C-alpha positions in Angstrom: 47.1 145.4 87.6 49.6 144.4 84.9 52.5 146.3 86.5 51.8 144.8 89.9 51.8 141.3 88.3 55.0 142.1 86.5 56.6 143.2 89.8 55.5 140.0 91.6 56.9 137.9 88.7 60.2 139.7 88.9 60.5 139.1 92.6 59.6 135.4 92.1 62.1 135.1 89.3 64.8 136.8 91.5 64.1 134.5 94.4 64.3 131.4 92.1 67.6 132.7 90.6 69.1 133.2 94.1 67.9 129.7 95.1 69.4 128.0 92.0 72.7 129.9 92.3 73.2 129.0 95.9 72.2 125.4 95.5 73.8 124.7 92.1 77.2 126.4 92.1 79.1 124.4 94.6 78.3 126.1 97.8 77.7 123.7 100.6 77.5 123.7 104.4 80.5 121.9 105.8 79.0 119.2 108.0 80.1 116.5 110.2 82.4 113.9 108.8 83.8 110.8 110.3 87.4 109.7 110.7 88.8 106.4 109.4 88.0 103.3 111.5 85.2 105.0 113.3 87.6 107.1 115.5 85.8 109.5 117.7 88.5 110.5 120.2 91.8 112.0 119.0 95.0 113.0 120.6 96.7 115.6 118.4 100.5 115.5 118.9 102.3 118.8 118.6 103.5 118.8 115.0 107.2 118.1 114.3 108.4 121.4 112.8 111.0 121.2 110.0 110.6 124.9 109.1 112.3 127.9 110.5 109.0 129.4 111.8 109.4 128.3 115.4 106.0 129.4 116.6 104.1 127.5 113.9 103.9 124.0 115.4 101.6 124.9 118.4 99.5 127.2 116.2 98.9 124.4 113.7 98.2 121.9 116.5 95.5 124.3 117.9 93.9 124.7 114.5 93.9 121.0 113.9 92.2 120.4 117.3 89.6 123.2 116.6 88.8 121.6 113.2 88.4 118.2 114.6 86.2 119.4 117.4 84.0 121.4 114.9 83.7 118.1 113.0 82.3 116.3 116.0 85.5 114.5 117.2 86.6 114.7 120.8 90.2 116.1 120.3 93.0 117.6 122.4 96.7 118.2 122.5 98.8 116.3 124.9 96.1 113.8 125.9 96.6 110.0 126.2 93.2 108.5 125.6 92.2 107.9 122.0 93.8 107.6 118.6 96.9 109.7 117.8 97.4 112.2 115.0 101.1 112.8 114.2 102.0 115.7 112.0 105.2 116.9 110.4 105.5 120.4 109.0 107.7 119.8 106.0 108.2 123.4 104.7 107.0 127.0 104.8 107.6 128.8 101.6 107.1 132.4 100.9 107.0 133.6 97.3 106.3 136.8 95.4 102.9 136.8 93.7 102.9 140.3 92.1 105.2 143.2 91.6 104.8 146.9 91.0 106.1 148.7 87.9 109.6 149.1 89.6 109.8 145.3 90.0 109.3 145.4 93.7 107.2 142.7 95.3 103.8 144.0 96.5 102.0 140.8 97.2 103.4 137.5 98.6 102.1 134.1 99.4 103.0 131.9 102.3 102.4 128.1 102.0 102.7 125.5 104.7 103.2 121.9 103.6 102.9 118.9 105.9 102.3 115.2 106.1 100.1 113.4 108.6 99.6 109.9 110.1 96.7 108.7 112.1 97.2 105.7 114.5 94.5 103.8 116.3 94.4 103.5 120.1 96.5 100.3 119.8 99.2 102.1 117.7 98.2 100.7 114.3 98.5 103.2 111.4 95.0 103.5 109.9 95.6 106.5 107.6 98.5 108.4 106.0 98.4 111.6 104.0 100.5 112.7 101.1 101.7 116.3 101.3 98.9 118.6 102.3 99.2 122.4 101.8 97.5 125.5 103.2 98.4 128.9 101.8 97.5 132.6 102.1 98.4 135.7 100.1 99.2 139.0 101.8 100.2 142.6 100.8 103.7 144.0 101.4 105.0 147.5 101.2 108.3 147.7 99.3 111.1 148.5 101.8 108.7 148.2 104.7 108.4 145.6 107.5 106.0 142.9 106.3 106.4 140.7 109.3 103.0 141.4 110.9 101.3 140.8 107.5 103.2 137.6 107.0 102.5 136.4 110.5 98.7 136.9 110.0 98.9 135.1 106.6 100.8 132.3 108.2 98.1 131.9 110.8 95.4 131.8 108.0 97.5 129.3 106.1 97.6 127.1 109.2 93.9 127.3 109.5 93.5 126.3 105.8 95.9 123.4 106.2 93.8 122.1 109.1 90.7 122.4 106.9 92.5 120.5 104.1 93.6 117.8 106.6 90.0 117.3 107.8 88.8 117.1 104.2 91.5 114.5 103.3 90.9 112.4 106.5 87.1 112.2 105.9 87.1 111.4 102.2 85.7 108.1 101.3 86.6 107.1 97.8 
């Protein structure tokens, strides 16, 4: 009887531990937010690209639209009805994060930085960002072609930038 009671107490303690860890350590479900000025329809302009990564602008635009839609905003690229989000990709920087014993880079990070401006339907600027960045780290093989890994990391960095944009646009403090 005592061992059975001990086992049940252990299960209950473990369940409580998991509950408190998941609710008390910063995990949260990303929910719906709201854009400034009650905007519910958004035309996302293809970002102006000041980087040398020519394929990045439409990719970032698609991620921004996807993030807005998942947040409950009606959004599209190339539309004319609704508020407008203007984006400028300021830079894409690739840097070495770690090296092997021979000093060759084995891990790199790509970071995309941009600025954003939200205008109401009548063209009035209702929100501006500072520089917002999304980044991702990827592995490289010394002397090998890291282009596919960098492209995948650039894609992930664009997704993270869109998430950071959403977060910045929906903050209220």
